[in-house]
DRENMIFI-856292 format. One record per atom (N, C-alpha, C): residue number from 1; residue in one letter; atom name; x, y, z. Coordinates in steps of 0.1 Angstrom, whole numbers. Last residue first. Example, Ala and Ser with C-alpha at 12.3 -4.5 7.8 and 13.67 -1.06 7.14 Angstrom:
// DRENMIFI-856292
NODE   i aa at    xx    yy    zz
NODE   2  S  N   128   -22    71
NODE   2  S CA   137   -11    71
NODE   2  S  C   129     0    79
NODE   1  A  N   132   -57    78
NODE   1  A CA   123   -45    78
NODE   1  A  C   132   -33    78
END
This chain:
// DRENMIFI-856292
NODE   i aa at    xx    yy    zz
NODE 181  R  N    18   295   108
NODE 181  R CA     8   307   108
NODE 181  R  C     8   313   122
NODE 180  D  N    33   272   108
NODE 180  D CA    40   285   105
NODE 180  D  C    31   297   106
NODE 179  R  N    15   251   111
NODE 179  R CA    24   255   122
NODE 179  R  C    30   268   120
NODE 178  L  N     4   249    86
NODE 178  L CA    -4   254    97
NODE 178  L  C     4   258   109
NODE 177  L  N    26   239    71
NODE 177  L CA    20   252    68
NODE 177  L  C    12   257    79
NODE 176  F  N    29   214    85
NODE 176  F CA    40   224    84
NODE 176  F  C    35   238    81
NODE 175  A  N     5   201    79
NODE 175  A CA     9   204    93
NODE 175  A  C    20   215    94
NODE 174  I  N     8   199    51
NODE 174  I CA    -3   207    57
NODE 174  I  C     0   211    71
NODE 173  T  N    30   182    49
NODE 173  T CA    31   196    43
NODE 173  T  C    20   205    49
NODE 172  R  N    21   160    62
NODE 172  R CA    32   167    68
NODE 172  R  C    33   181    62
NODE 171  P  N     0   151    45
NODE 171  P CA    -3   156    58
NODE 171  P  C     9   164    65
NODE 170  A  N    -7   147    16
NODE 170  A CA     5   155    21
NODE 170  A  C     3   160    35
NODE 169  R  N   -29   137     6
NODE 169  R CA   -18   128     7
NODE 169  R  C    -5   135    12
NODE 168  S  N   -46   158     2
NODE 168  S CA   -50   147    12
NODE 168  S  C   -39   138    15
NODE 167  L  N   -33   173   -17
NODE 167  L CA   -34   178    -4
NODE 167  L  C   -38   167     7
NODE 166  Y  N   -37   155   -39
NODE 166  Y CA   -23   159   -34
NODE 166  Y  C   -24   164   -20
NODE 165  V  N   -64   154   -41
NODE 165  V CA   -57   142   -38
NODE 165  V  C   -43   146   -33
NODE 164  D  N   -69   181   -48
NODE 164  D CA   -75   175   -36
NODE 164  D  C   -68   162   -32
NODE 163  T  N   -55   182   -72
NODE 163  T CA   -51   191   -61
NODE 163  T  C   -56   185   -48
NODE 162  A  N   -70   165   -88
NODE 162  A CA   -56   162   -85
NODE 162  A  C   -51   170   -73
NODE 161  Y  N   -95   179   -88
NODE 161  Y CA   -94   166   -82
NODE 161  Y  C   -80   162   -79
NODE 160  S  N   -86   203  -101
NODE 160  S CA   -91   203   -87
NODE 160  S  C   -91   190   -80
NODE 159  H  N   -79   192  -126
NODE 159  H CA   -69   198  -117
NODE 159  H  C   -74   199  -103
NODE 158  I  N  -104   185  -134
NODE 158  I CA   -94   174  -132
NODE 158  I  C   -83   180  -123
NODE 157  A  N  -115   210  -137
NODE 157  A CA  -121   201  -127
NODE 157  A  C  -111   189  -124
NODE 156  S  N   -99   220  -157
NODE 156  S CA   -98   226  -144
NODE 156  S  C  -104   217  -133
NODE 155  R  N  -109   205  -178
NODE 155  R CA   -95   203  -174
NODE 155  R  C   -93   209  -160
NODE 154  L  N  -135   216  -178
NODE 154  L CA  -133   202  -175
NODE 154  L  C  -118   199  -171
NODE 153  G  N  -129   243  -186
NODE 153  G CA  -136   240  -173
NODE 153  G  C  -134   225  -169
NODE 152  I  N  -118   238  -211
NODE 152  I CA  -110   245  -200
NODE 152  I  C  -116   242  -187
NODE 151  V  N  -141   228  -224
NODE 151  V CA  -128   220  -223
NODE 151  V  C  -119   225  -212
NODE 150  L  N  -157   251  -222
NODE 150  L CA  -161   238  -215
NODE 150  L  C  -149   229  -214
NODE 149  A  N  -144   269  -238
NODE 149  A CA  -146   272  -224
NODE 149  A  C  -149   259  -216
NODE 148  H  N  -146   256  -262
NODE 148  H CA  -133   258  -257
NODE 148  H  C  -134   261  -242
NODE 147  Y  N  -174   257  -267
NODE 147  Y CA  -167   244  -265
NODE 147  Y  C  -154   245  -258
NODE 146  E  N  -177   285  -268
NODE 146  E CA  -185   277  -259
NODE 146  E  C  -178   264  -256
NODE 145  N  N  -160   292  -289
NODE 145  N CA  -157   298  -276
NODE 145  N  C  -165   289  -265
NODE 144  H  N  -172   279  -311
NODE 144  H CA  -159   276  -307
NODE 144  H  C  -156   280  -292
NODE 143  Q  N  -196   294  -312
NODE 143  Q CA  -196   279  -309
NODE 143  Q  C  -183   275  -304
NODE 142  T  N  -186   319  -319
NODE 142  T CA  -194   317  -307
NODE 142  T  C  -194   302  -303
NODE 141  R  N  -174   312  -344
NODE 141  R CA  -165   317  -332
NODE 141  R  C  -173   315  -319
NODE 140  V  N  -197   307  -358
NODE 140  V CA  -187   296  -356
NODE 140  V  C  -178   300  -344
NODE 139  E  N  -209   332  -359
NODE 139  E CA  -216   320  -353
NODE 139  E  C  -206   309  -349
NODE 138  S  N  -190   347  -372
NODE 138  S CA  -194   351  -358
NODE 138  S  C  -201   339  -352
NODE 137  Y  N  -189   335  -397
NODE 137  Y CA  -177   335  -388
NODE 137  Y  C  -181   338  -374
NODE 136  Q  N  -215   339  -406
NODE 136  Q CA  -211   326  -404
NODE 136  Q  C  -198   326  -394
NODE 135  A  N  -214   367  -408
NODE 135  A CA  -224   361  -399
NODE 135  A  C  -220   347  -396
NODE 134  N  N  -194   370  -428
NODE 134  N CA  -192   375  -415
NODE 134  N  C  -201   369  -404
NODE 133  R  N  -208   358  -449
NODE 133  R CA  -195   352  -444
NODE 133  R  C  -192   357  -430
NODE 132  Q  N  -229   376  -453
NODE 132  Q CA  -232   362  -449
NODE 132  Q  C  -219   355  -443
NODE 131  A  N  -214   399  -460
NODE 131  A CA  -222   399  -447
NODE 131  A  C  -225   385  -443
NODE 130  L  N  -203   390  -484
NODE 130  L CA  -194   393  -473
NODE 130  L  C  -202   394  -459
NODE 129  L  N  -226   387  -499
NODE 129  L CA  -217   376  -497
NODE 129  L  C  -208   378  -485
NODE 128  A  N  -235   414  -499
NODE 128  A CA  -244   403  -493
NODE 128  A  C  -235   391  -490
NODE 127  E  N  -215   426  -513
NODE 127  E CA  -217   430  -499
NODE 127  E  C  -226   419  -492
NODE 126  T  N  -218   413  -538
NODE 126  T CA  -206   412  -530
NODE 126  T  C  -208   415  -516
NODE 125  A  N  -243   423  -545
NODE 125  A CA  -241   409  -544
NODE 125  A  C  -229   406  -536
NODE 124  S  N  -237   451  -546
NODE 124  S CA  -247   446  -536
NODE 124  S  C  -246   431  -534
NODE 123  K  N  -218   451  -568
NODE 123  K CA  -215   456  -554
NODE 123  K  C  -225   450  -544
NODE 122  A  N  -221   446  -594
NODE 122  A CA  -219   435  -585
NODE 122  A  C  -217   438  -570
NODE 121  L  N  -222   471  -605
NODE 121  L CA  -234   463  -606
NODE 121  L  C  -233   451  -596
NODE 120  Y  N  -196   480  -603
NODE 120  Y CA  -206   485  -593
NODE 120  Y  C  -219   478  -594
NODE 119  D  N  -168   463  -604
NODE 119  D CA  -180   464  -611
NODE 119  D  C  -191   469  -601
NODE 118  E  N  -149   460  -585
NODE 118  E CA  -146   469  -597
NODE 118  E  C  -159   472  -604
NODE 117  V  N  -143   454  -553
NODE 117  V CA  -154   455  -562
NODE 117  V  C  -150   465  -573
NODE 116  V  N  -121   431  -540
NODE 116  V CA  -122   445  -544
NODE 116  V  C  -133   445  -555
NODE 115  L  N  -119   409  -513
NODE 115  L CA  -125   412  -526
NODE 115  L  C  -125   427  -528
NODE 114  S  N  -109   396  -490
NODE 114  S CA  -102   407  -496
NODE 114  S  C  -107   411  -510
NODE 113  A  N  -127   377  -482
NODE 113  A CA  -124   387  -473
NODE 113  A  C  -116   399  -479
NODE 112  E  N  -128   358  -502
NODE 112  E CA  -138   368  -502
NODE 112  E  C  -135   380  -493
NODE 111  K  N  -108   340  -495
NODE 111  K CA  -105   349  -506
NODE 111  K  C  -116   361  -506
NODE 110  S  N  -105   336  -459
NODE 110  S CA  -110   333  -472
NODE 110  S  C  -107   344  -482
NODE 109  N  N   -99   339  -432
NODE 109  N CA   -88   341  -442
NODE 109  N  C   -92   337  -456
NODE 108  L  N  -122   335  -419
NODE 108  L CA  -116   348  -417
NODE 108  L  C  -105   350  -428
NODE 107  L  N  -128   308  -425
NODE 107  L CA  -137   319  -430
NODE 107  L  C  -130   333  -429
NODE 106  G  N  -106   296  -413
NODE 106  G CA  -108   295  -427
NODE 106  G  C  -117   306  -433
NODE 105  D  N  -111   302  -386
NODE 105  D CA   -99   307  -393
NODE 105  D  C  -100   307  -408
NODE 104  A  N  -134   287  -383
NODE 104  A CA  -135   301  -382
NODE 104  A  C  -123   308  -388
NODE 103  K  N  -124   261  -387
NODE 103  K CA  -134   266  -396
NODE 103  K  C  -135   281  -395
NODE 102  A  N  -106   260  -365
NODE 102  A CA  -101   259  -379
NODE 102  A  C  -111   264  -389
NODE 101  K  N  -125   261  -345
NODE 101  K CA  -115   272  -346
NODE 101  K  C  -109   272  -360
NODE 100  L  N  -139   238  -349
NODE 100  L CA  -146   251  -350
NODE 100  L  C  -136   262  -352
NODE  99  G  N  -119   219  -343
NODE  99  G CA  -125   220  -356
NODE  99  G  C  -132   233  -359
NODE  98  E  N  -115   225  -316
NODE  98  E CA  -104   227  -325
NODE  98  E  C  -109   228  -340
NODE  97  A  N  -140   218  -305
NODE  97  A CA  -135   231  -304
NODE  97  A  C  -124   234  -314
NODE  96  F  N  -141   191  -312
NODE  96  F CA  -151   200  -317
NODE  96  F  C  -146   214  -317
NODE  95  A  N  -120   182  -296
NODE  95  A CA  -119   181  -311
NODE  95  A  C  -129   190  -318
NODE  94  E  N  -130   186  -271
NODE  94  E CA  -118   193  -275
NODE  94  E  C  -117   193  -290
NODE  93  L  N  -151   168  -272
NODE  93  L CA  -154   182  -270
NODE  93  L  C  -142   191  -275
NODE  92  R  N  -136   145  -273
NODE  92  R CA  -144   148  -285
NODE  92  R  C  -148   163  -284
NODE  91  P  N  -123   144  -248
NODE  91  P CA  -115   145  -261
NODE  91  P  C  -123   149  -273
NODE  90  L  N  -147   142  -232
NODE  90  L CA  -138   154  -231
NODE  90  L  C  -129   155  -244
NODE  89  S  N  -176   128  -249
NODE  89  S CA  -164   128  -241
NODE  89  S  C  -156   141  -241
NODE  88  V  N  -210   139  -247
NODE  88  V CA  -198   135  -254
NODE  88  V  C  -186   136  -245
NODE  87  V  N  -231   149  -233
NODE  87  V CA  -229   135  -232
NODE  87  V  C  -215   131  -238
NODE  86  Y  N  -237   177  -213
NODE  86  Y CA  -231   172  -225
NODE  86  Y  C  -227   158  -224
NODE  85  Y  N  -268   179  -195
NODE  85  Y CA  -253   178  -196
NODE  85  Y  C  -249   173  -210
NODE  84  K  N  -292   196  -176
NODE  84  K CA  -288   189  -188
NODE  84  K  C  -273   189  -190
NODE  83  E  N  -300   212  -155
NODE  83  E CA  -296   198  -152
NODE  83  E  C  -294   190  -165
NODE  82  D  N  -304   238  -161
NODE  82  D CA  -316   229  -162
NODE  82  D  C  -312   214  -160
NODE  81  K  N  -279   249  -161
NODE  81  K CA  -287   252  -149
NODE  81  K  C  -300   243  -149
NODE  80  D  N  -257   222  -174
NODE  80  D CA  -263   235  -173
NODE  80  D  C  -273   237  -162
NODE  79  M  N  -226   206  -170
NODE  79  M CA  -241   205  -168
NODE  79  M  C  -246   220  -167
NODE  78  R  N  -200   212  -174
NODE  78  R CA  -206   202  -182
NODE  78  R  C  -221   201  -181
NODE  77  G  N  -188   230  -157
NODE  77  G CA  -197   235  -167
NODE  77  G  C  -203   225  -177
NODE  76  S  N  -173   222  -136
NODE  76  S CA  -167   222  -149
NODE  76  S  C  -175   229  -159
NODE  75  Q  N  -187   219  -112
NODE  75  Q CA  -179   231  -114
NODE  75  Q  C  -173   232  -128
NODE  74  R  N  -200   194  -117
NODE  74  R CA  -208   207  -116
NODE  74  R  C  -199   219  -118
NODE  73  V  N  -179   177  -117
NODE  73  V CA  -187   178  -129
NODE  73  V  C  -195   191  -129
NODE  72  Y  N  -170   180   -91
NODE  72  Y CA  -161   183  -102
NODE  72  Y  C  -169   185  -115
NODE  71  K  N  -192   171   -76
NODE  71  K CA  -188   185   -75
NODE  71  K  C  -179   189   -86
NODE  70  E  N  -193   143   -80
NODE  70  E CA  -203   152   -86
NODE  70  E  C  -199   166   -86
NODE  69  C  N  -175   127   -67
NODE  69  C CA  -170   135   -79
NODE  69  C  C  -180   143   -85
NODE  68  T  N  -189   113   -48
NODE  68  T CA  -179   124   -43
NODE  68  T  C  -174   132   -55
NODE  67  Q  N  -213   104   -70
NODE  67  Q CA  -211   106   -56
NODE  67  Q  C  -201   117   -52
NODE  66  L  N  -222    98   -94
NODE  66  L CA  -207   100   -93
NODE  66  L  C  -203   103   -79
NODE  65  Q  N  -249    98   -92
NODE  65  Q CA  -242    85   -93
NODE  65  Q  C  -227    86   -92
NODE  64  S  N  -257   123   -95
NODE  64  S CA  -255   119   -81
NODE  64  S  C  -248   105   -81
NODE  63  L  N  -264   126  -122
NODE  63  L CA  -251   131  -117
NODE  63  L  C  -247   125  -103
NODE  62  H  N  -279    98  -136
NODE  62  H CA  -280   111  -128
NODE  62  H  C  -267   114  -122
NODE  61  F  N  -291    81  -164
NODE  61  F CA  -279    86  -156
NODE  61  F  C  -283    98  -149
NODE  60  R  N  -309    72  -184
NODE  60  R CA  -308    65  -171
NODE  60  R  C  -295    69  -163
NODE  59  E  N  -291    81  -213
NODE  59  E CA  -303    78  -206
NODE  59  E  C  -299    71  -193
NODE  58  S  N  -266    86  -223
NODE  58  S CA  -276    96  -226
NODE  58  S  C  -289    93  -219
NODE  57  P  N  -235    84  -204
NODE  57  P CA  -247    78  -209
NODE  57  P  C  -258    88  -212
NODE  56  Y  N  -206   102  -216
NODE  56  Y CA  -216    99  -206
NODE  56  Y  C  -228    92  -212
NODE  55  G  N  -174    92  -228
NODE  55  G CA  -187    99  -229
NODE  55  G  C  -197    94  -219
NODE  54  S  N  -148    84  -223
NODE  54  S CA  -156    77  -234
NODE  54  S  C  -169    83  -236
NODE  53  T  N  -136   102  -204
NODE  53  T CA  -128    96  -215
NODE  53  T  C  -137    91  -227
NODE  52  E  N  -156   108  -187
NODE  52  E CA  -149   119  -194
NODE  52  E  C  -141   114  -205
NODE  51  Y  N  -162    82  -177
NODE  51  Y CA  -172    90  -185
NODE  51  Y  C  -165   101  -193
NODE  50  E  N  -138    78  -164
NODE  50  E CA  -141    69  -175
NODE  50  E  C  -152    76  -184
NODE  49  L  N  -140    97  -144
NODE  49  L CA  -129    99  -155
NODE  49  L  C  -132    89  -166
NODE  48  W  N  -161    86  -129
NODE  48  W CA  -162   100  -135
NODE  48  W  C  -152   101  -146
NODE  47  T  N  -150    61  -121
NODE  47  T CA  -162    62  -129
NODE  47  T  C  -163    75  -136
NODE  46  Q  N  -128    70  -106
NODE  46  Q CA  -126    61  -118
NODE  46  Q  C  -138    61  -127
NODE  45  A  N  -140    85   -86
NODE  45  A CA  -132    92   -96
NODE  45  A  C  -129    83  -109
NODE  44  D  N  -153    64   -73
NODE  44  D CA  -161    75   -78
NODE  44  D  C  -153    82   -89
NODE  43  A  N  -131    47   -65
NODE  43  A CA  -141    42   -74
NODE  43  A  C  -149    53   -81
NODE  42  D  N  -100    50   -58
NODE  42  D CA  -111    60   -57
NODE  42  D  C  -121    56   -68
NODE  41  R  N   -75    40   -53
NODE  41  R CA   -87    32   -51
NODE  41  R  C   -99    40   -49
NODE  40  M  N   -53    54   -60
NODE  40  M CA   -60    58   -48
NODE  40  M  C   -72    50   -44
NODE  39  L  N   -48    42   -84
NODE  39  L CA   -38    40   -73
NODE  39  L  C   -44    44   -60
NODE  38  R  N   -70    51   -99
NODE  38  R CA   -68    37   -96
NODE  38  R  C   -59    34   -84
NODE  37  A  N   -65    78   -99
NODE  37  A CA   -78    73   -93
NODE  37  A  C   -76    59   -89
NODE  36  L  N   -42    78  -114
NODE  36  L CA   -42    83  -101
NODE  36  L  C   -54    78   -93
NODE  35  R  N   -52    68  -139
NODE  35  R CA   -42    61  -131
NODE  35  R  C   -41    65  -117
NODE  34  K  N   -68    89  -146
NODE  34  K CA   -74    76  -143
NODE  34  K  C   -64    67  -135
NODE  33  A  N   -49   109  -150
NODE  33  A CA   -59   110  -139
NODE  33  A  C   -65    97  -135
NODE  32  K  N   -36    98  -172
NODE  32  K CA   -28   100  -160
NODE  32  K  C   -38   101  -148
NODE  31  M  N   -57    99  -190
NODE  31  M CA   -51    86  -187
NODE  31  M  C   -43    87  -174
NODE  30  L  N   -62   126  -191
NODE  30  L CA   -72   117  -187
NODE  30  L  C   -66   104  -183
NODE  29  I  N   -38   136  -202
NODE  29  I CA   -42   140  -189
NODE  29  I  C   -52   130  -183
NODE  28  G  N   -39   124  -227
NODE  28  G CA   -28   120  -218
NODE  28  G  C   -32   124  -204
NODE  27  E  N   -61   137  -238
NODE  27  E CA   -61   123  -237
NODE  27  E  C   -51   118  -227
NODE  26  T  N   -53   164  -239
NODE  26  T CA   -63   160  -229
NODE  26  T  C   -63   145  -228
NODE  25  R  N   -17   168  -241
NODE  25  R CA   -31   168  -247
NODE  25  R  C   -40   161  -237
NODE  24  V  N     5   187  -222
NODE  24  V CA     0   174  -226
NODE  24  V  C   -14   175  -231
NODE  23  T  N    11   212  -214
NODE  23  T CA    21   206  -223
NODE  23  T  C    16   192  -228
NODE  22  V  N     1   231  -195
NODE  22  V CA    -6   228  -207
NODE  22  V  C     3   222  -218
NODE  21  T  N    10   235  -170
NODE  21  T CA    19   240  -181
NODE  21  T  C    13   238  -195
NODE  20  E  N    -9   224  -155
NODE  20  E CA    -6   238  -152
NODE  20  E  C     3   244  -164
NODE  19  L  N   -11   197  -163
NODE  19  L CA   -22   206  -164
NODE  19  L  C   -19   221  -163
NODE  18  D  N    15   188  -157
NODE  18  D CA    10   188  -171
NODE  18  D  C    -2   197  -173
NODE  17  N  N    16   192  -129
NODE  17  N CA    25   200  -138
NODE  17  N  C    20   200  -152
NODE  16  L  N    -4   174  -121
NODE  16  L CA    -6   189  -119
NODE  16  L  C     3   197  -128
NODE  15  L  N     9   151  -130
NODE  15  L CA    -4   154  -135
NODE  15  L  C    -7   169  -133
NODE  14  T  N    32   150  -114
NODE  14  T CA    33   152  -128
NODE  14  T  C    20   156  -135
NODE  13  R  N    19   147   -88
NODE  13  R CA    28   158   -91
NODE  13  R  C    29   161  -106
NODE  12  V  N     4   124   -92
NODE  12  V CA    -3   136   -89
NODE  12  V  C     6   148   -92
NODE  11  V  N    25   105   -95
NODE  11  V CA    16   107  -105
NODE  11  V  C     9   121  -104
NODE  10  E  N    38   107   -69
NODE  10  E CA    45   110   -81
NODE  10  E  C    36   113   -93
NODE   9  R  N    17    98   -53
NODE   9  R CA    22   111   -51
NODE   9  R  C    30   116   -63
NODE   8  A  N    13    72   -63
NODE   8  A CA     2    82   -65
NODE   8  A  C     8    96   -63
NODE   7  E  N    37    61   -54
NODE   7  E CA    35    62   -68
NODE   7  E  C    24    72   -71
NODE   6  D  N    32    62   -27
NODE   6  D CA    43    69   -32
NODE   6  D  C    42    71   -47
NODE   5  I  N     9    46   -26
NODE   5  I CA     8    60   -21
NODE   5  I  C    20    68   -27
NODE   4  N  N    19    21   -34
NODE   4  N CA     9    28   -42
NODE   4  N  C     8    43   -38
NODE   3  R  N    37    16   -13
NODE   3  R CA    42    18   -27
NODE   3  R  C    32    25   -36
NODE   2  A  N    20    12     7
NODE   2  A CA    28    24     8
NODE   2  A  C    34    27    -6
NODE   1  M  N     8   -12     0
NODE   1  M CA     0     0     0
NODE   1  M  C     9    13     0
END
């Protein structure tokens, strides 16, 4: 058991570092977090992180099934005020966000963005085309921002879990900090 605790301490340190420096893709973060939950024998976290990895059930699921990890899902933004939640996995949400960003960048850098109207008869058609492209760009950016914020919230929830584990496994550190006050 002591070996598992020592390994968990090392995993949580590297996981926090990966999250704070944003050097590891979400899939790697999830695998490391799942390993931490396994080492800690935290069944609630194992269930939660498995849902984050592969997606949530669309039927017959209530957030309370996650028990001690319900708070992480709530803080992440995965669930809205009407108790509806995104069922897709965290890696898929991240892929959606990246795809929407690429689409928005494509709209922004399209050839139509630099059109010069030489024929005044085509002016209104060109203006309509540009207005439509701008509206599409705005809609895609809004969607990207929504998914990106959700991904950041979910990564933050994993960080909170890792921090909670770290603090719970560092009694000497906590005692030392309290003694210096």
